[in-house]
DRENDOPA-901366 format. One line per 2 residues: their letters; for each residue x, y, z of N, C-alpha, C, CB. Coordinates in steps of 0.02 Angstrom, whole numbers. Each point is the difference from the previous one (the first is absolute). Glycine has a CB too. Layout:
N
A> X:Y:Z:X:Y:Z:X:Y:Z:X:Y:Z | ...
This chain:
410
MI> 5640:256:4659:43:-18:54:-50:-19:58:100:80:-37 | -142:-34:54:-56:-2:54:-37:-58:-12:-11:120:12
LI> -15:-123:-67:-49:-58:-27:32:-70:18:-42:75:-104 | 107:-76:83:39:-70:13:-4:-22:72:83:27:-90
KN> -64:32:130:6:-9:76:-68:-20:28:93:88:9 | -143:-54:-34:-71:-12:26:-24:-82:-15:-30:139:-26
VL> 51:-160:-36:-10:-66:-15:36:-51:42:-20:43:-106 | 82:-23:121:43:-42:47:-36:-9:61:105:41:-45
VV> -123:14:72:-28:3:72:-69:-40:2:58:121:23 | -94:-121:-75:-63:-36:-4:19:-72:-8:-66:97:-51
SI> 110:-118:14:19:-65:-15:26:-31:67:26:30:-124 | 10:6:167:26:-26:62:-59:-6:50:117:53:-22
IL> -167:-6:25:-57:-3:38:-44:-69:-20:3:137:7 | -11:-145:-60:-41:-60:-29:39:-68:22:-45:74:-110
TF> 116:-64:100:39:-68:9:-11:-18:75:96:24:-94 | -85:22:137:-3:-20:72:-70:0:38:115:46:-1
FS> -154:-9:-27:-72:4:38:-63:-34:-36:42:112:46 | -34:-119:-109:-57:-27:-40:-22:-67:22:39:63:-94
PK> 8:-114:125:-32:-65:25:-48:15:50:98:-65:-22 | -81:113:72:-48:0:52:-60:32:-25:84:2:86
LF> -78:42:-131:-55:34:-23:-53:-50:-38:79:108:-7 | -53:-148:-31:-36:-51:-41:-12:-55:55:57:27:-124
AQ> -29:-42:170:-20:-50:49:-66:19:38:124:-29:11 | -138:86:-12:-64:17:29:-62:-11:-43:64:79:64
SP> -52:-98:-128:-56:-18:-44:-9:-75:3:22:99:-77 | -86:-114:80:-14:-72:-10:20:-27:-61:-88:14:68
NF> 100:16:-117:27:-31:-70:64:-17:2:-69:63:-60 | 113:-38:114:66:-14:6:12:-64:24:19:110:14
LI> -59:-137:34:-1:-65:32:-17:-59:-53:-36:61:112 | 90:-104:-130:-8:-51:-43:-19:-67:34:78:61:-71
PP> -135:-88:83:-13:-57:39:21:-59:-32:-87:54:49 | 95:-109:-18:29:-66:-26:-50:-27:-45:68:-27:102
TE> -42:-18:-146:-43:-24:-59:-41:-54:20:81:33:-82 | -72:-57:135:-44:-67:29:6:0:71:21:-78:-98
FK> -76:46:123:-7:-12:75:-31:-67:8:-13:122:29 | 42:-167:8:-20:-68:6:-8:-16:74:59:-30:-107
AF> -107:-15:127:-11:-32:69:-7:-66:-8:-52:89:45 | 81:-119:10:-7:-80:-8:11:-33:69:46:2:-124
DT> -75:-57:141:9:-28:64:69:-21:12:-113:-34:-2 | 139:61:61:76:-20:20:16:-76:2:2:105:72
PN> 41:-130:-113:5:-76:-2:39:-15:62:-2:-15:-130 | -14:-49:151:39:-31:58:-12:35:64:89:-34:-79
DA> -149:45:88:-16:35:68:-65:-28:24:60:110:-29 | -90:-91:81:-55:-27:38:-65:36:-22:77:-27:98
GE> -74:68:-157:-59:30:-24:-7:67:43:-57:-118:-37 | 109:145:60:-13:65:41:22:64:-39:19:-67:110
TI> 15:55:-168:20:59:-37:-13:4:-82:85:2:94 | -92:56:-116:-2:13:-74:56:34:-23:-114:4:3
SL> 142:-22:-59:56:36:-29:-17:45:-47:63:-85:19 | -33:146:-27:-13:47:-46:68:17:-44:-97:44:81
TW> 103:-44:-142:51:26:-42:-12:42:-52:44:-87:28 | 1:132:-51:-4:41:-55:64:29:-28:-105:21:44
PV> 114:-6:-101:71:23:-30:11:60:26:-6:-52:-104 | 78:79:107:16:63:16:-25:58:-35:85:-56:35
SP> -90:113:-14:-15:63:-41:55:39:-18:-99:5:51 | 106:37:-100:54:54:-10:2:47:54:-12:-8:-118
ND> -37:13:157:-11:63:46:21:-34:72:-109:67:-73 | 132:-128:80:11:-25:67:57:42:28:-41:-119:-28
SP> 24:140:84:52:41:41:-25:5:75:33:74:-108 | 12:-52:148:-23:2:76:-60:45:11:120:-16:38
DV> -133:64:-80:-57:49:8:-65:-27:-25:80:91:-12 | -79:-147:-19:-61:-28:-35:-17:-63:34:27:51:-112
FY> -91:-63:123:-22:-56:42:-50:-38:-37:23:61:104 | -27:-125:-99:-50:-47:-21:-47:-14:58:80:-51:-83
VV> -150:66:67:-47:-21:56:-44:-40:-26:8:91:59 | -26:-147:-29:-41:-57:-16:-60:2:35:92:-63:-22
YI> -160:61:-3:-61:4:28:-38:-61:-8:5:115:-17 | -39:-140:60:-40:-67:-1:-68:7:7:87:-53:45
DR> -128:6:-72:-66:2:14:-28:-71:-16:-6:127:-23 | -50:-147:51:-27:-70:-13:-46:5:-61:6:-34:126
DK> -21:91:-146:-42:10:-57:39:23:-63:-92:27:80 | 82:-59:-141:41:23:-62:-24:75:-19:10:-130:-49
NG> -69:143:72:-27:68:-29:-6:42:61:-67:-46:-103 | 108:27:164:-5:45:63:40:62:-11:-14:-99:78
TF> 17:135:-32:27:71:8:73:-8:14:-109:52:46 | 138:-103:-31:71:-6:15:28:55:40:11:-60:-102
EK> -39:69:159:17:57:51:54:-30:47:-123:56:-1 | 128:-117:19:38:-29:52:82:-5:-23:-116:-68:38
EV> 151:100:-18:68:1:-9:32:-58:33:-6:120:-11 | 42:-166:-24:24:-57:32:78:1:7:-102:-60:-44
IR> 138:100:-3:73:9:10:23:55:-36:15:-114:17 | 39:145:9:30:66:-32:73:-16:-3:-88:88:47
IK> 128:-90:-107:61:-8:4:34:57:-42:-19:-124:22 | 84:134:-9:40:48:-48:7:-45:-61:71:72:92
SN> -67:-35:-156:0:-30:-64:68:-28:-15:-89:78:-38 | 138:-66:85:70:-23:-14:20:-64:45:31:124:-31
TS> -81:-162:58:4:-40:52:-44:-65:-18:23:104:81 | -19:-153:-50:-37:-63:-3:-3:-35:-74:-71:52:99
YR> 123:-91:-105:14:-25:-70:-9:-83:7:93:107:-34 | -102:-142:-23:-10:-70:-2:72:-31:29:-92:7:-108
TS> 146:27:107:62:-30:29:-8:-13:74:69:59:-86 | -116:-34:118:-9:-15:74:-45:-73:7:4:142:31
AP> -22:-165:-89:-46:-64:7:34:-48:-49:-119:62:28 | 177:-95:-8:31:-47:-47:-40:-64:1:115:51:16
EI> -151:-66:45:-39:-65:3:-52:4:-50:21:-18:119 | -50:69:-150:-39:0:-49:25:11:-71:-68:30:86
YG> 115:29:-88:27:13:-74:68:-21:-12:-69:94:-5 | 105:-129:54:62:-20:-8:57:57:-1:-59:-94:-57
YK> 111:82:17:49:50:8:21:30:-69:38:-60:106 | -92:77:-146:4:23:-63:22:78:2:-89:-92:-36
KK> 131:125:-8:15:64:0:-56:37:-9:101:-22:-35 | -150:6:-9:-51:49:-18:-57:3:61:24:-26:-135
NS> -13:-5:198:-41:15:51:5:64:26:3:-105:21 | 52:139:-30:10:70:18:-43:50:-45:120:-32:39
NY> -148:2:-89:-43:44:-39:-73:-2:19:80:-15:-90 | -95:-24:139:-72:-2:26:-9:17:79:-19:-91:-92
HY> -31:117:107:-11:9:76:-42:-61:19:1:133:1 | 7:-150:65:-40:-51:24:-17:16:87:60:-88:-103
VQ> -129:70:117:-12:12:63:-50:-52:9:30:122:8 | -32:-137:72:-58:-51:18:-47:31:47:74:-98:-14
IF> -133:76:-1:-59:32:40:-28:-56:50:-35:84:-103 | 21:-58:166:-32:-47:45:-78:20:9:119:-22:62
PK> -163:-12:-97:-65:25:2:-25:11:68:-17:-53:-103 | 26:-3:150:-27:-2:67:21:63:37:2:-126:2
KV> 63:149:-5:29:57:31:-42:70:-38:132:-74:24 | -137:74:-80:-34:57:-29:-65:12:20:63:-17:-86
YN> -95:-45:103:-80:9:24:0:-13:82:-58:-51:-123 | 115:64:155:4:-5:65:-22:-60:29:-8:107:-4
GE> 27:-165:-16:-21:-59:28:-74:-28:-14:83:38:81 | -115:2:-131:-68:-12:-15:-11:-66:-43:-17:127:8
TL> -26:-168:11:-9:-65:-32:-18:8:-76:-37:-49:113 | 79:31:-153:-11:-3:-67:-34:-68:-26:99:80:-6
PK> -140:-74:-44:-34:-68:-21:64:-31:-38:-140:39:-17 | 137:-109:20:44:-44:-35:-9:13:-75:-4:-88:93
KQ> 65:87:-122:7:16:-73:-27:63:-23:-4:-114:-16 | 16:165:63:-20:75:-12:47:27:-55:-41:21:125
TL> 13:4:-178:41:27:-50:2:77:23:-33:-90:-100 | 95:111:97:17:70:14:24:38:-59:27:-33:112
YF> -38:97:-116:17:41:-60:40:62:28:-109:-37:-71 | 160:49:24:49:42:13:11:59:-54:45:-101:62
KL> -31:158:-41:9:55:-52:66:30:16:-125:26:-15 | 172:-6:-27:67:30:12:-1:73:-25:58:-116:-12
AM> -31:167:59:1:61:-16:77:19:15:-131:20:23 | 150:39:-73:60:34:12:-17:63:29:57:-56:-87
VS> -10:77:132:-22:54:45:76:48:18:-116:-87:58 | 106:151:-81:49:41:4:-16:66:25:44:-62:-82
DD> -38:82:134:-29:58:32:-70:3:-12:102:60:-10 | -139:-14:-19:-73:2:-16:-20:-33:-55:-2:96:48
TK> 51:-129:-86:-24:-33:-56:-9:-75:8:52:89:-62 | -106:-111:40:-8:-83:1:-36:-18:-65:-11:-12:135
VF> 47:-43:-157:-21:-35:-62:-19:-65:9:67:65:-57 | -123:-92:40:-24:-70:11:14:-37:-66:-92:35:86
LD> 110:-96:-74:4:-46:-56:-75:-23:-24:120:-41:46 | -140:23:-99:-60:-20:-21:-16:-71:20:12:81:-89
TI> 53:-113:97:-13:-79:15:-21:-16:73:90:-27:-87 | -139:-14:89:-20:-22:64:19:-73:5:-93:85:7
AS> 142:-90:47:25:-69:2:-38:-36:60:119:33:-50 | -132:-102:42:-35:-40:52:36:-62:16:-106:46:-37
AT> 94:-73:93:22:-64:30:-38:-27:56:104:33:-32 | -90:-97:31:-31:-35:63:44:-45:37:-103:3:-55
AH> 117:12:116:54:-38:37:-26:-65:20:50:103:44 | -6:-154:-50:-19:-63:30:67:-39:8:-122:-2:-54
GN> 113:-44:107:60:-35:27:32:-51:-52:-51:12:117 | 107:-30:-101:42:-56:-39:13:-57:46:59:85:-74
LI> -69:-142:42:21:-60:39:65:-17:3:-95:-36:-24 | 130:55:-36:77:-14:-4:35:71:-12:-15:-125:-53
HT> 72:123:90:45:60:-17:48:-21:-55:-6:48:122 | -2:-27:-179:41:-29:-54:66:20:9:-88:0:-77
KK> 108:60:107:66:24:2:37:-38:56:-37:115:-44 | 8:-160:79:36:-40:46:13:-74:-21:-50:75:83
IN> 38:-75:-149:7:-70:-31:80:-19:4:-110:19:-89 | 150:26:82:68:-9:9:17:-37:68:15:105:-71
NF> -37:-72:123:12:-31:71:-32:-71:2:-1:119:59 | -56:-127:-101:-27:-68:14:46:-54:-47:-134:52:27
VI> 156:-28:-79:38:-41:-44:73:-12:44:-64:51:-122 | 93:-10:156:58:-6:40:-14:-54:50:35:121:-17
MI> -91:-110:56:-11:-45:55:-10:-61:-19:-40:78:58 | 4:-93:-126:-9:-74:-21:74:-32:-13:-123:26:-60
IV> 160:15:24:77:-26:-19:32:-13:58:15:64:-98 | -20:-22:155:45:-17:63:-32:-56:38:42:120:12
SA> -115:-132:-9:-23:-55:25:19:-67:-36:-86:77:40 | 88:-69:-110:16:-52:-27:71:-27:9:-85:37:-67
VI> 128:1:71:75:-9:10:5:-35:74:38:114:-79 | -73:-76:125:1:-25:75:-26:-74:0:-24:121:51
LY> -34:-134:-76:-29:-72:-9:51:-49:-39:-122:53:-4 | 152:-29:-45:41:-47:-35:65:-22:46:-43:56:-117
FI> 72:-11:152:56:-15:35:-13:-36:73:50:100:-65 | -122:-92:87:-15:-40:50:-6:-76:-17:-52:102:43
VH> 23:-115:-99:-13:-66:-31:82:-22:-12:-134:27:-65 | 168:15:35:73:-24:-9:33:-17:61:9:69:-92
AR> -13:-30:144:28:-16:65:-18:-65:31:0:114:14 | -62:-126:-28:-30:-67:34:32:-56:-41:-119:50:37
RN> 129:-47:-107:35:-54:-35:70:-3:11:-80:7:-80 | 111:56:96:73:-7:7:15:47:73:27:-16:-149
PN> -21:-29:200:8:35:68:64:34:4:-70:-83:56 | 123:55:-101:67:47:0:5:50:-45:54:-86:33
MF> -120:118:-50:8:56:-54:51:47:23:-119:-5:-37 | 143:42:-3:58:46:9:-35:64:26:80:-52:-98
LR> -53:81:152:-18:66:21:69:36:11:-116:-37:56 | 108:110:-68:61:30:3:32:2:68:-37:61:-95
KI> 105:-61:94:30:-10:64:-6:66:43:80:-87:-52 | -90:74:118:-2:56:50:53:-25:53:-132:38:-18
GG> 183:-1:21:60:-21:43:-19:-1:72:80:48:-81 | -122:-10:106:-23:-9:70:-32:-62:21:-11:111:-6
LD> -36:-129:-35:-30:-62:10:30:-62:-14:-80:61:-16 | 134:-54:-31:48:-62:-4:38:-11:59:11:17:-113
AV> 3:35:153:44:4:61:-35:-20:56:63:87:-43 | -132:-102:40:-41:-17:66:31:-73:28:-121:66:-47
DE> 125:-112:-5:21:-73:26:68:9:21:-73:-70:-77 | 121:113:50:63:4:32:-1:24:68:41:15:-104
AL> -76:45:115:-5:29:70:-30:-47:50:-13:110:-50 | -49:-151:25:-22:-50:50:46:-55:15:-107:26:-35
GR> 147:-44:-18:47:-55:13:55:17:49:-25:-39:-112 | 44:97:103:57:30:38:-25:6:70:50:66:-99
AT> -114:-49:118:-27:8:64:-5:-74:30:-66:113:-34 | 52:-162:0:-13:-65:19:71:-32:21:-109:-6:-79
EM> 162:21:34:70:-34:16:30:37:59:24:-33:-124 | -40:106:135:32:27:62:-44:-4:66:63:79:-79
GK> -126:-109:68:-43:-9:62:-28:64:26:67:-98:30 | -68:151:-71:-25:63:22:-66:16:-29:112:37:13
PV> -152:6:16:-73:7:-24:8:44:-67:-59:-6:128 | 0:5:-172:-22:51:-45:-47:47:28:20:-74:-85
LF> -8:135:67:-40:64:29:-34:27:-55:80:33:89 | -147:-32:-95:-48:21:-46:-30:69:37:-26:-130:-53
VH> 48:184:14:-25:62:26:-61:35:-42:120:13:44 | -174:-5:-20:-50:31:-37:5:78:-5:-67:-96:34
GL> 39:125:-81:-4:72:-4:-45:30:46:26:-10:-108 | -45:70:107:-47:43:53:-58:6:-22:78:63:39
TS> -104:-86:-105:-63:7:-21:-52:-55:18:56:63:-84 | -122:-44:85:-50:-54:24:-9:-51:-48:-58:78:63
MG> 5:-119:-50:-10:-55:-39:-45:21:-60:15:-76:102 | -38:144:-104:-25:25:-62:47:15:-51:-82:39:62
SI> 146:-38:-50:43:19:-50:24:-53:-44:29:84:71 | -30:-75:-136:23:-56:-43:73:-28:6:-81:49:-75
ST> 122:1:97:69:-27:20:-5:-44:57:54:100:-38 | -96:-92:86:0:-46:60:-29:-65:-23:-13:95:85
IA> -37:-84:-123:-29:-74:-30:57:-39:-39:-124:51:-19 | 166:-20:-22:45:-28:-31:60:-28:46:-41:74:-94
AI> 45:-38:147:53:-22:50:-30:-63:40:49:128:14 | -110:-134:-2:-28:-58:31:4:-54:-48:-73:65:70
SI> 63:-56:-136:6:-55:-40:77:-31:-4:-103:51:-64 | 144:-7:54:76:-17:10:13:-34:63:31:97:-65
LG> -58:-82:118:22:-26:63:-38:-74:3:19:129:61 | -68:-139:-86:-22:-65:-5:42:-51:-43:-108:54:18
RI> 139:-24:-73:51:-46:-33:57:-7:40:-35:31:-108 | 61:15:137:63:-4:41:-17:-51:61:41:128:-33
AR> -99:-118:62:-17:-44:59:-1:-71:-23:-68:88:54 | 48:-105:-113:-2:-69:-29:64:-31:2:-88:30:-72
KI> 128:12:43:85:-22:-15:31:-11:72:20:81:-117 | -34:-37:166:26:2:67:-26:-60:35:8:124:1
AD> -63:-155:-11:-36:-56:28:44:-58:-29:-127:55:8 | 135:-52:-74:35:-58:-34:74:0:27:-75:8:-111
YD> 105:44:115:69:2:27:11:-11:77:17:77:-94 | -77:-75:125:-1:-9:77:41:60:34:-7:-135:-12
AN> -2:200:-15:38:54:25:-46:37:48:73:9:-106 | -48:47:129:-39:46:45:-22:57:-24:55:-40:78
LK> -121:66:-86:-22:59:-29:-28:47:48:-17:-61:-98 | 36:122:100:-35:47:44:-32:61:-46:87:-31:104
VV> -145:45:-90:-30:48:-36:-27:59:41:-23:-90:-79 | 46:145:71:-12:62:44:-51:47:-42:126:-4:60
NN> -176:23:-19:-55:41:-19:-10:64:44:-50:-105:-43 | 13:148:11:-11:66:29:-80:9:-1:121:51:-44
DP> -154:-94:12:-75:8:0:-32:-61:26:3:76:-95 | -47:-76:134:-33:-62:26:-34:-49:-46:-16:70:91
IV> -21:-37:-145:-34:-31:-55:51:-41:-45:-90:96:4 | 146:-53:-18:51:-30:-45:32:-64:42:29:123:-63
MS> -23:-114:129:38:-60:39:-48:-55:0:69:72:80 | -138:-58:-72:-48:-57:0:-1:-41:-72:-73:70:88
VS> 77:-31:-134:-1:-30:-71:76:-32:-13:-96:95:-48 | 149:-72:65:62:-27:3:-3:-74:37:49:126:1
QE> -81:-126:58:8:-62:33:-39:-48:-32:22:51:99 | -81:-37:-131:-43:-53:-38:38:-22:-61:-111:51:38
VV> 155:-1:-71:28:-24:-60:61:-41:15:-45:96:-60 | 87:-81:117:49:-41:14:-22:-77:28:64:116:20
KE> -120:-113:14:-24:-58:22:-30:-48:-54:-17:64:102 | -7:-33:-149:-25:-35:-61:45:-25:-35:-81:60:-6
SY> 148:-28:-4:63:-22:-35:31:-61:35:21:119:-37 | -24:-121:107:31:-59:32:-48:-62:-6:63:78:83
LE> -123:-62:-97:-53:-55:-3:15:-33:-66:-93:61:69 | 103:-18:-124:12:-24:-69:62:-33:1:-62:87:-55
AG> 112:-70:90:63:-40:-1:4:-63:41:49:104:-18 | -110:-113:55:-12:-62:39:38:2:73:-12:-66:-117
RP> 23:133:138:34:5:58:-40:55:50:115:-35:-69 | -172:20:80:-39:46:42:29:-3:73:-108:-17:-74
DA> 142:-29:97:33:-3:66:52:57:4:-19:-127:7 | 49:142:-56:58:41:-8:-20:80:8:54:-97:-80
YN> -113:108:67:-29:63:-1:-6:30:78:-65:-35:-115 | 91:90:124:3:35:68:-33:74:-14:118:-68:45
SD> -175:81:-12:-34:54:-16:45:57:36:-122:-62:-13 | 160:53:68:33:51:31:56:37:-51:-24:-67:116
NV> 36:29:-166:54:25:-55:-27:56:-45:50:-119:-6 | -123:122:3:-26:54:-31:-33:50:45:-11:-72:-93
FL> 44:127:110:-28:39:53:-4:71:-24:44:-76:88 | -69:119:-38:-12:73:-9:58:33:40:-133:-10:-12
VA> 176:51:-7:50:33:38:-13:71:14:75:-78:-46 | -115:113:5:-13:73:25:-48:20:-67:129:35:80
SE> -173:12:-59:-53:28:-47:18:68:-30:-85:-62:66 | 147:91:-33:18:78:-30:66:-16:-40:-49:82:108
QF> 57:-40:-148:57:-7:-50:67:-13:42:-59:82:-89 | 85:-30:119:71:-10:28:8:-46:54:18:108:-31
PY> -67:-120:82:2:-48:48:3:-68:-41:-64:74:92 | 37:-86:-149:-6:-63:-34:70:-9:-31:-129:9:-24
VA> 168:53:-1:66:-11:-22:40:-19:52:-12:72:-84 | 11:-41:151:44:-13:45:0:-76:26:-10:123:25
AV> -50:-146:-25:-8:-71:25:18:-47:-51:-88:32:73 | 81:-20:-137:29:-41:-54:75:-4:4:-95:31:-71
GG> 122:33:75:69:2:6:28:-32:56:-7:94:-57 | -23:-97:109:23:-31:57:-2:-77:-9:-40:99:68
IM> -11:-130:-102:-2:-70:-14:60:-22:-52:-132:5:24 | 140:47:-70:65:-22:-44:61:-2:39:-47:51:-99
TR> 59:-1:145:63:5:24:8:-60:53:5:132:-23 | -58:-153:62:-2:-54:53:11:-69:-40:-86:69:84
EK> 36:-83:-130:-3:-63:-28:43:-19:-58:-104:10:41 | 123:46:-76:37:3:-62:-18:-59:-49:93:57:65
PA> -160:-41:-97:-22:-43:-45:44:-15:-60:-103:38:42 | 99:-84:-73:43:-22:-57:-30:34:-67:31:-118:62
AN> -93:136:-64:-33:27:-50:-55:52:14:32:-103:-48 | -39:154:22:-50:51:14:-39:14:-64:71:51:91
FF> -131:-56:-80:-46:23:-58:-40:53:22:-7:-107:-49 | 13:166:7:-37:62:9:-54:6:-57:103:58:57
IG> -160:-77:-43:-49:0:-60:-62:39:28:40:-119:-54 | -55:168:1:-64:38:18:18:74:-20:-39:-81:103
YF> -2:131:-66:-1:64:-12:44:33:57:-115:-8:-63 | 166:39:52:41:34:47:5:76:-6:58:-104:2
YA> -47:135:55:15:71:5:73:24:18:-117:1:31 | 125:41:15:64:21:22:44:-48:33:-52:100:9
EA> 15:-155:11:30:-51:45:45:-47:-51:-107:2:94 | 103:1:-157:20:-48:-41:77:-1:7:-103:13:-77
LI> 139:40:77:71:2:-1:28:-28:68:-3:102:-82 | -34:-82:135:20:-16:75:2:-84:0:-63:119:62
LA> 2:-142:-82:-7:-73:2:57:-37:-45:-130:18:18 | 131:5:-78:49:-37:-45:74:4:23:-79:26:-98
ET> 99:42:126:66:7:16:16:-40:68:-1:115:-64 | -44:-123:103:4:-42:67:10:-71:-17:-77:78:62
GA> 36:-106:-114:1:-65:-24:70:-8:-32:-130:-5:-18 | 159:45:-19:59:-8:-35:55:-8:43:-44:60:-85
TT> 46:-16:146:57:-9:48:1:-70:36:-4:127:19 | -47:-167:-25:1:-66:32:22:-53:-50:-90:36:79
GA> 107:-22:-140:18:-46:-50:-50:-43:-36:92:3:63 | -156:17:-51:-50:-36:-24:-7:0:-82:-53:25:116
IQ> 26:-72:-148:-26:10:-67:-62:36:-6:55:-96:-25 | -53:144:-7:-63:47:0:-36:10:-60:52:55:80
IA> -119:-72:-80:-38:12:-66:-61:40:14:40:-108:-49 | -44:158:9:-53:55:14:-42:-2:-62:75:79:75
GT> -139:-55:-60:-50:4:-51:-49:55:24:12:-125:-36 | -19:179:-18:-48:53:17:-23:36:-65:56:17:116
DA> -112:12:-113:-19:45:-53:3:72:30:-76:-91:-58 | 106:106:109:7:69:26:71:24:-43:-65:-22:136
YT> 51:60:-184:59:15:-42:48:57:39:-76:-30:-113 | 49:62:165:49:43:30:47:-38:45:-80:91:-6
QL> 60:-157:30:46:-35:35:47:-59:-36:-85:33:88 | 73:-33:-149:45:-49:-42:67:16:0:-85:-20:-70
PF> 103:82:63:72:9:6:32:-26:60:-18:93:-65 | -3:-89:127:21:-21:54:4:-79:4:-43:108:45
FI> -6:-140:-59:0:-78:-10:47:-22:-52:-117:-5:31 | 128:45:-80:52:-26:-48:64:3:18:-64:26:-76
TT> 80:18:117:67:17:28:15:-42:59:-11:115:-41 | -30:-139:73:11:-38:65:-19:-68:-1:-17:98:56
CD> -22:-121:-104:-23:-64:-10:40:-45:-46:-105:49:24 | 107:-108:-26:36:-41:-51:-52:-5:-53:79:-70:80
YT> -143:63:-81:-49:-1:-53:-60:39:17:42:-107:-34 | -69:142:-23:-48:42:11:-53:-11:-63:85:84:72
LI> -150:-98:-36:-58:-5:-58:-31:70:-10:-33:-125:32 | 36:145:-95:-17:73:-21:-78:-2:-20:128:30:-46
GE> -164:9:78:-65:9:-28:-47:-62:-8:57:92:-55 | -72:-103:-17:-42:-55:-15:32:-62:17:-53:61:-85
EL> 123:-67:89:33:-66:15:-32:-21:70:117:28:-67 | -138:14:108:-29:-23:70:-63:-43:-16:41:112:67
YA> -83:-77:-119:-62:-38:-13:6:-63:-37:-52:103:1 | 109:-113:-38:12:-51:-38:34:-65:36:5:91:-89
AS> 17:-72:151:36:-51:40:-43:-61:17:69:92:48 | -131:-80:-35:-44:-58:6:-3:-48:-48:-56:66:56
AY> 46:-48:-120:-3:-46:-53:67:-27:-3:-90:57:-63 | 154:-15:64:61:-34:-12:13:-53:50:43:100:-50
LS> -65:-96:114:22:-44:53:-49:-67:1:47:110:72 | -108:-88:-88:-51:-62:4:-8:-42:-68:-67:71:86
RE> 89:-44:-143:-2:-31:-62:-74:-28:-9:130:-28:3 | -181:62:20:-69:-15:-13:-13:17:-73:-34:23:122
PM> -4:-70:-171:-6:19:-63:-41:64:-3:13:-119:-36 | -65:133:73:-39:59:-1:39:62:3:-85:-63:50
LM> 128:66:3:42:55:12:53:9:-44:-28:-11:103 | 55:-44:-127:58:-6:-54:-25:24:-62:54:-99:51
GT> -115:77:-78:-26:25:-61:-13:74:-9:-46:-108:-2 | 19:131:65:-17:76:11:64:39:-10:-94:-23:86
LR> 139:5:-53:67:34:1:36:-3:-68:9:-29:121 | -9:-23:-148:28:0:-65:-34:43:-57:36:-111:37
AQ> -108:105:-26:-35:41:-48:15:70:10:-89:-80:-7 | 98:105:66:16:67:20:73:19:-31:-75:-13:112
DV> 123:-27:-116:59:10:-15:-11:13:-77:57:-69:99 | -90:19:-136:-15:14:-79:-37:67:-11:-11:-127:-22
GK> -38:137:68:-29:65:-17:42:59:7:-100:-48:31 | 148:53:11:49:46:13:48:2:-54:-17:-16:115
GL> 35:-43:-146:45:5:-59:-39:33:-57:68:-106:35 | -131:88:-47:-43:28:-55:-3:79:9:-72:-112:-6
LI> 65:132:63:-5:79:16:57:33:-18:-69:-16:90 | 127:-19:-72:68:33:-17:6:5:-77:57:-49:107
II> -68:-3:-135:-2:1:-81:-42:59:-24:9:-129:-9 | -69:126:36:-51:55:-24:28:67:13:-98:-73:23
LV> 130:84:30:31:66:23:51:21:-39:-25:-22:106 | 69:-30:-123:56:15:-49:-18:24:-64:56:-79:51
LG> -115:36:-80:-23:5:-67:-33:68:-5:-15:-125:-14 | -29:145:77:-41:62:2:54:64:-8:-99:-62:82
TI> 154:53:-43:59:48:-2:16:18:-67:46:-46:99 | -26:-9:-133:28:12:-67:-45:26:-46:71:-85:17
LA> -131:61:-14:-57:33:-43:-18:73:10:-46:-108:2 | 48:122:66:-16:70:21:54:45:-22:-64:-38:98
SF> 125:14:-109:57:45:-16:-2:18:-80:75:-57:102 | -121:15:-137:-13:16:-69:-66:36:-6:67:-99:-36
GL> -90:115:87:-71:29:1:-51:-42:-10:41:92:-37 | -45:-161:49:-56:-40:-7:-17:-27:73:31:-30:-127
TF> -89:58:147:-23:-8:70:-64:-37:11:57:103:18 | -69:-146:-76:-66:-36:6:10:-59:51:-36:29:-125
IT> 99:-50:137:-5:-57:38:-7:19:73:64:-63:-84 | -56:127:105:-16:21:70:-82:7:13:120:66:0
HL> -150:-59:-56:-77:3:5:-27:-76:15:-8:108:-89 | 37:-155:65:-29:-67:11:-2:-20:70:40:-31:-106
FE> -8:59:153:0:-26:69:-27:62:41:104:-88:-15 | -140:131:-19:-28:55:43:-71:-15:15:76:84:-50
AF> -90:-77:121:-63:-17:29:-39:61:10:46:-97:55 | -107:107:-97:-44:53:6:-43:-7:69:-2:9:-132
């Protein structure tokens, strides 16, 4: 009976403590079966990649240490990297190895030779040699394999070919629709309610003999929304000149005011009515936010314009301006890419251009082939993206994710 108890005790001790005892022996560490070095593809020649298969001993207490030398028969005393053996796998480099499941069975690291040698100038096409060691406590086991590689730059990034192909396809579609728009000036463009109502609003102002008020946002000329607003202003001013109506443009930035004056003047010249242009109708009311709002609100209340256009980027003043205009009974058309102000414009204005519709307005109003072709191509591109998203979602639901990698930019 005592013998049996002793055997059980010894068995328990060996079960729980033998791994630690054996781990202290160099023979316990089983090094990887291979070790490879190669020039990192698709880079500027600054890195060298190292890879090796996992070992049965991989654990947080075991480390891989890589040594570097310029001579194959050197001492390999310079340590270049030290990592835990349960980290740094090929899965972290899909641009090289893709998304294969077996990538988790291989380690992968990148070495920057210039950093290793502290910025020292290395000869061109310098071949570097590497040795791999497994370290656990005081135990160190070297692989017999010495890997070597030479870093060099690449002219073409092969993993960005997908971006290049997409660019070529999109460019071809844009060029096709530009040519098509030149041949067919009445090419169909998706309807935008706010822009279809421009003629109605201007016609109403002409019949009532009341002015049209164009209100800029608060951003400067460097804002894309302001540039889009200026473009729309030019189209509206051209129609105003044709209708012989009165246009007033209020500004809060002197540069925007100067540009607006030139755009409106040019529109009157194009309409053949330069004498009808009045520079006093394009004016600066205030340079601060709420003084600007108070001044514009006063103009609305006194002159009661038949149509108000709020075009550009707006802030807290959006609701005040639109609500004041609504009380005067004017037709109101707003356009902004400030998503925080869109709810206020939608509830207080008759028509609202949402987001990118603001940018599309210029093409929609001018019917210029270059702009129309670009706009139509964008719509086609969005349609294709929607189809790809739906298809990708369906495939991903069945575990097929390859389509998501086609559009990945490394």
